[in-house]
C-alpha positions as CSV (number, residue, x, y, z in Angstrom):
1,X,-59.3,-128.9,-42.3
2,X,-62.4,-126.4,-42.9
3,X,-64.8,-127.1,-45.5
4,X,-63.6,-125.6,-48.8
5,X,-65.6,-124.1,-51.4
6,X,-65.1,-124.3,-55.1
7,X,-66.3,-121.6,-57.9
8,X,-69.8,-122.7,-59.4
9,X,-70.7,-125.4,-57.3
10,X,-73.0,-125.6,-54.3
11,X,-75.0,-127.9,-51.9
12,X,-78.6,-128.2,-50.9
13,X,-79.9,-129.7,-47.9
14,X,-83.3,-130.8,-47.0
15,X,-85.4,-128.1,-45.0
16,X,-88.1,-128.0,-42.3
17,X,-91.3,-126.7,-43.8
18,X,-92.4,-126.4,-40.2
19,X,-96.1,-127.1,-41.9
20,X,-95.6,-124.0,-43.9
21,X,-95.8,-124.7,-47.7
22,X,-94.3,-121.8,-49.3
23,X,-90.8,-122.5,-47.7
24,X,-88.4,-123.9,-49.6
25,X,-88.0,-127.9,-49.8
26,X,-83.9,-127.4,-49.5
27,X,-81.6,-124.6,-48.9
28,X,-78.0,-124.2,-49.1
29,X,-75.1,-122.5,-50.3
30,X,-73.6,-121.9,-53.9
31,X,-70.4,-119.9,-55.2
32,X,-71.3,-118.5,-59.1
33,X,-67.9,-116.9,-60.7
34,X,-66.8,-116.3,-57.3
35,X,-69.4,-114.8,-55.6
36,X,-71.5,-116.6,-52.6
37,X,-75.3,-116.9,-52.9
38,X,-77.7,-118.6,-50.6
39,X,-79.8,-121.0,-52.6
40,X,-83.5,-122.0,-51.8
41,X,-84.9,-125.0,-53.9
42,X,-88.7,-126.3,-54.4
43,X,-90.1,-129.5,-55.7
44,X,-92.7,-128.2,-58.6
45,X,-94.5,-130.2,-61.3
46,X,-94.6,-128.7,-65.0
47,X,-97.7,-129.0,-67.0
48,X,-97.1,-132.7,-68.2
49,X,-96.4,-133.6,-64.3
50,X,-92.9,-134.1,-64.6
51,X,-91.2,-133.2,-61.4
52,X,-88.6,-130.7,-61.3
53,X,-86.3,-128.1,-58.7
54,X,-87.3,-124.7,-58.8
55,X,-84.2,-122.6,-57.5
56,X,-83.7,-119.1,-56.1
57,X,-80.6,-117.4,-55.6
58,X,-80.3,-114.7,-52.8
59,X,-77.3,-112.4,-51.4
60,X,-76.4,-114.3,-47.9
61,X,-77.9,-113.1,-45.1
62,X,-75.9,-112.4,-41.8
63,X,-76.2,-115.7,-39.8
64,X,-77.9,-115.8,-36.4
65,X,-75.8,-118.6,-34.8
66,X,-72.1,-116.8,-35.9
67,X,-71.3,-112.9,-34.4
68,X,-70.2,-110.3,-37.2
69,X,-66.8,-110.4,-37.8
70,X,-64.2,-108.3,-35.3
71,X,-62.5,-105.4,-36.9
72,X,-58.7,-105.7,-35.4
73,X,-56.9,-101.8,-34.9
74,X,-53.5,-101.8,-36.7
75,X,-51.2,-100.9,-33.9
76,X,-49.6,-97.1,-33.7
77,X,-46.5,-97.0,-36.1
78,X,-43.4,-97.4,-34.7
79,X,-41.6,-94.1,-33.3
80,X,-38.0,-93.6,-33.7
81,X,-35.6,-94.1,-31.0
82,X,-34.3,-90.7,-29.8
83,X,-30.6,-92.9,-28.9
84,X,-29.0,-95.0,-30.9
85,X,-29.2,-98.7,-29.6
86,X,-26.2,-100.1,-28.1
87,X,-25.3,-103.5,-27.3
88,X,-25.6,-104.6,-23.8
89,X,-22.0,-106.4,-22.5
90,X,-21.7,-108.2,-19.2
91,X,-19.5,-106.2,-16.9
92,X,-15.7,-107.3,-16.7
93,X,-15.9,-108.7,-13.0
94,X,-18.9,-110.9,-14.2
95,X,-16.9,-112.1,-17.2
96,X,-14.6,-115.4,-16.6
97,X,-11.9,-115.0,-19.1
98,X,-11.9,-111.0,-17.9
99,X,-13.3,-109.3,-21.1
100,X,-16.5,-108.2,-21.9
101,X,-18.6,-110.1,-24.3
102,X,-21.8,-108.6,-26.0
103,X,-24.9,-111.0,-25.5
């Protein structure tokens, strides 16, 4: 069973900043009012030196590790038959009791 996203919730995961202090400390995603967002978080300190998380929400970007969804073409509409369908029957000689039986 896959991961189920619930409305008004999300998850953040530690991020490798690769030596760049401007990169977020954590990244993840959240669903808010039924809409999916990418989330980035930075640890900051206020004027009293109290730590807090600063969050940024953005529209999800296409992931590089997953291909774009494939559009599946719908099949062509069925053509009406030119002749009425008939029930196939066994020839009389192939029937053990001598009568044709539909199958």
